[in-house]
C-alpha positions as CSV (number, residue, x, y, z in Angstrom):
1,M,203.3,108.9,112.5
2,I,200.3,108.9,114.6
3,I,198.7,105.9,116.6
4,D,195.0,106.0,117.3
5,S,195.0,104.4,120.4
6,H,191.1,103.8,120.4
7,S,188.9,102.6,117.5
8,H,186.3,100.4,116.8
9,I,186.6,99.9,113.3
10,Y,186.1,96.1,113.4
11,S,182.4,97.1,113.9
12,S,179.4,96.5,111.5
13,E,179.4,100.2,110.7
14,F,182.3,99.6,108.8
15,K,181.7,96.0,107.1
16,N,183.2,95.6,103.5
17,E,185.4,98.6,104.1
18,Y,188.1,97.5,106.5
19,K,190.5,97.8,103.5
20,E,189.6,101.6,102.6
21,I,189.4,102.6,106.3
22,I,192.7,101.2,106.9
23,E,194.3,102.7,103.7
24,R,192.7,106.2,104.3
25,A,194.4,106.1,107.9
26,K,197.5,105.2,106.3
27,E,197.5,108.1,104.1
28,N,196.9,110.2,106.8
29,G,199.9,109.3,108.7
30,V,198.3,106.9,111.0
31,D,200.6,103.8,111.5
32,K,198.8,101.6,114.2
33,I,195.3,101.5,115.4
34,I,194.3,100.2,119.1
35,L,191.1,98.1,119.2
36,P,189.6,97.9,122.2
37,N,186.9,95.1,122.8
38,I,183.3,95.4,123.9
39,D,182.1,92.1,125.1
40,S,182.3,88.3,124.0
41,S,180.0,89.3,120.7
42,S,182.9,91.8,119.4
43,I,185.7,89.4,119.8
44,N,185.9,87.4,116.7
45,A,185.6,90.5,114.5
46,M,188.2,92.3,116.4
47,L,190.7,89.5,116.1
48,R,189.9,88.6,112.5
49,L,190.8,92.5,111.7
50,S,193.7,92.4,113.7
51,D,195.0,88.9,112.1
52,E,194.6,90.4,108.8
53,Y,196.3,93.4,109.4
54,P,198.8,92.4,112.4
55,E,201.4,95.4,111.6
56,T,198.3,98.0,111.9
57,C,195.7,96.6,114.2
58,I,196.5,95.9,117.7
59,P,193.9,94.2,120.0
60,L,192.8,94.6,123.5
61,I,190.6,92.6,125.4
62,G,188.0,93.5,128.1
63,I,184.3,93.8,128.9
64,H,182.6,97.4,128.5
65,P,180.6,98.3,131.5
66,T,177.5,98.8,129.5
67,S,177.4,95.2,128.6
68,V,177.6,94.1,132.2
69,T,174.2,92.2,133.0
70,E,173.2,89.2,135.2
71,D,175.4,86.6,133.3
72,Y,178.8,88.7,133.8
73,D,180.6,85.7,135.4
74,Q,180.0,84.1,131.9
75,E,181.4,87.1,130.0
76,L,184.4,86.9,132.6
77,E,185.3,83.3,131.9
78,I,185.3,84.3,128.2
79,I,188.0,86.9,128.7
80,E,189.9,84.7,130.9
81,F,190.0,82.1,128.3
82,W,191.2,84.6,125.6
83,L,193.8,86.1,128.1
84,K,195.2,82.4,128.3
85,K,195.3,82.0,124.7
86,R,196.8,84.9,122.9
87,E,198.5,87.7,123.5
88,F,197.1,91.4,124.2
89,V,198.5,94.6,124.9
90,G,196.1,95.9,127.4
91,I,192.8,95.0,129.2
92,G,189.8,97.3,127.8
93,E,187.8,98.8,127.3
94,I,186.8,98.3,130.8
95,G,185.2,100.6,133.6
96,L,182.2,102.4,135.2
97,D,179.1,103.9,133.3
98,Y,176.4,105.2,135.2
99,Y,174.7,107.6,132.5
100,W,172.4,105.0,130.6
101,D,171.5,102.5,133.6
102,K,172.3,102.0,137.2
103,T,170.6,98.4,137.1
104,F,173.9,96.4,137.0
105,R,176.0,99.0,139.2
106,D,177.3,96.5,141.5
107,E,178.1,94.3,139.0
108,Q,180.0,96.8,137.1
109,I,182.2,97.1,139.8
110,I,182.8,93.4,140.6
111,V,183.6,93.0,136.8
112,L,185.8,96.1,136.9
113,E,187.7,94.8,139.9
114,Q,188.3,91.4,138.3
115,Q,189.8,93.0,135.2
116,L,192.0,95.0,137.2
117,N,193.4,92.1,138.9
118,W,194.1,90.5,135.4
119,C,195.8,93.9,134.7
120,L,198.0,93.5,137.1
121,Q,198.7,89.3,136.9
122,Y,199.3,89.8,133.5
123,N,201.4,93.3,133.5
124,L,198.8,94.8,131.1
125,P,197.5,98.5,131.2
126,A,193.7,99.3,131.7
127,V,192.0,101.1,129.2
128,L,189.0,103.0,131.2
129,H,185.8,104.0,130.3
130,V,184.4,106.3,132.6
131,R,181.1,108.3,132.5
132,D,179.4,109.7,135.2
133,A,181.5,107.6,137.6
134,F,184.8,109.4,138.3
135,D,184.7,109.5,142.0
136,D,183.6,105.6,142.2
137,I,186.1,104.5,139.7
138,Y,188.8,106.4,141.3
139,D,188.4,105.0,144.3
140,I,188.5,101.6,142.9
141,V,191.4,102.1,140.9
142,A,193.9,103.9,143.2
143,P,194.6,100.8,145.3
144,F,195.7,99.0,142.1
145,C,197.9,101.9,141.1
146,E,199.9,101.3,144.2
147,K,200.7,98.0,143.0
148,G,202.1,99.3,139.7
149,L,198.6,99.7,137.6
150,K,199.0,102.1,134.6
151,G,196.6,103.0,131.8
152,V,194.5,105.8,130.1
153,F,191.0,107.5,130.8
154,H,190.0,106.9,127.4
155,S,187.4,109.8,126.1
156,F,188.3,112.0,128.9
157,T,185.5,114.4,129.8
158,G,185.9,115.3,133.4
159,T,187.5,118.4,135.0
160,V,191.0,119.5,135.3
161,E,191.1,118.4,138.7
162,Q,189.8,115.1,138.0
163,A,192.5,114.9,135.0
164,N,195.2,115.8,137.5
165,K,194.2,113.2,139.9
166,A,194.3,110.5,137.0
167,I,197.5,111.8,135.9
168,K,199.0,111.5,139.4
169,M,197.8,108.1,139.7
170,G,199.9,107.4,137.0
171,F,197.4,107.2,133.9
172,L,197.1,109.2,130.8
173,I,194.6,110.9,129.3
174,G,192.8,110.0,126.1
175,V,191.5,112.7,123.9
176,N,189.1,112.5,120.9
177,G,187.1,114.6,118.4
178,L,185.3,116.2,121.8
179,V,188.1,118.3,121.9
180,T,186.9,120.0,118.8
181,F,183.5,120.5,119.7
182,K,182.5,124.2,120.4
183,N,180.6,123.9,123.7
184,A,181.9,120.3,125.2
185,G,184.4,121.9,127.2
186,V,186.9,119.3,126.9
187,D,189.2,121.9,125.0
188,K,189.4,124.2,128.0
189,V,190.8,121.0,130.2
190,I,193.3,119.6,127.7
191,A,194.6,123.0,127.2
192,Q,195.8,122.9,130.7
193,L,197.3,119.3,130.9
194,P,201.1,118.4,129.6
195,I,201.2,116.6,126.1
196,D,203.4,114.2,127.5
197,K,200.4,112.8,129.6
198,L,198.0,112.7,126.5
199,L,196.9,109.9,123.8
200,V,195.2,110.6,120.6
201,E,191.9,108.8,119.6
202,T,188.9,108.7,117.4
203,D,186.6,106.1,119.4
204,A,185.4,105.5,116.0
205,P,182.7,105.1,114.6
206,Y,181.6,107.5,117.4
207,L,182.5,111.2,118.1
208,A,183.8,112.4,114.7
209,P,185.7,115.4,115.1
210,V,184.7,118.8,113.5
211,P,184.3,119.2,110.3
212,Y,183.1,115.8,110.5
213,R,180.8,115.9,113.6
214,G,177.7,114.2,113.2
215,K,178.8,111.6,110.7
216,R,180.7,108.1,111.0
217,N,184.0,108.4,112.6
218,E,187.3,106.7,111.4
219,S,190.7,106.4,112.2
220,S,192.1,108.8,109.5
221,Y,190.1,111.5,111.6
222,V,192.6,111.3,114.5
223,T,194.6,114.2,112.4
224,Y,192.3,116.7,113.4
225,V,192.5,115.8,117.2
226,V,196.1,116.2,116.7
227,E,195.7,119.6,115.0
228,K,193.5,120.8,117.7
229,I,195.7,120.1,120.5
230,S,198.4,121.6,118.5
231,D,196.6,124.9,118.4
232,L,195.5,124.6,122.0
233,K,198.9,124.1,123.2
234,E,200.5,126.5,120.5
235,V,203.3,123.6,119.4
236,S,203.8,122.0,116.4
237,Y,201.8,119.5,114.7
238,D,204.9,117.1,114.6
239,I,205.4,117.6,118.6
240,V,201.7,116.8,119.3
241,S,201.8,113.5,116.9
242,E,205.5,112.3,118.3
243,T,204.9,112.7,121.7
244,T,201.5,111.2,121.9
245,T,202.9,108.4,119.6
246,S,205.5,107.9,122.2
247,N,203.5,107.8,125.1
248,C,201.2,105.1,123.1
249,K,204.0,102.9,122.5
250,K,205.4,103.1,126.0
251,L,202.0,102.4,127.6
252,F,201.1,99.4,125.3
253,N,204.8,98.4,125.0
254,L,204.6,98.5,121.3
255,G,208.4,99.0,121.0
256,K,209.4,95.1,121.1
């Protein structure tokens, strides 16, 4: 069985297709789907799906860095409300994104640090979104790791050196359809990393793997990510699926 460790299948792109999306995932051996949150506007849809399919869809809670604006304090209050109200397996997706806009760079850092504090307070892993900001996020996250923080660098696009720095901190590396893209360079990095430090994901509806590149992604396509890692590491499909599933269960405490 496989766990899609990062998928936004609750989003509007899948409206009225949730049942079919989950059935196709099951048919392809995907046992569970981790649902990362975006901001206050996505919580209800995410929780509805996880309540309807509790054995399959498992929610996280958090504020995506590109959702951080001048009203970040209100968003934080909403996340804190939900943390107190129900159980989540992690806080995400959170992080820093300097690619689109740096207007709220300082606010992104404030929001990230608060959510990392919640990770420690609630003993939950962090699911990190990092874009054009690895050095900053490393400097911010490292002190929290000394206090026991664990997590994953979702949709990793950095260098081998950066990946090893993340792993040394105690983090896993999230691998999605980018690893199948011919000129992305992600495959060369993943080929040099140990399988027991990897998670597989889709980031649906984004980043569909070859042969579906450019189309809407979905959780059933995570099998193509497993296949690519299997080829890169020259090990069986089953070894990759079993190892990454075990990694995911340990990180998100899914064995209980």
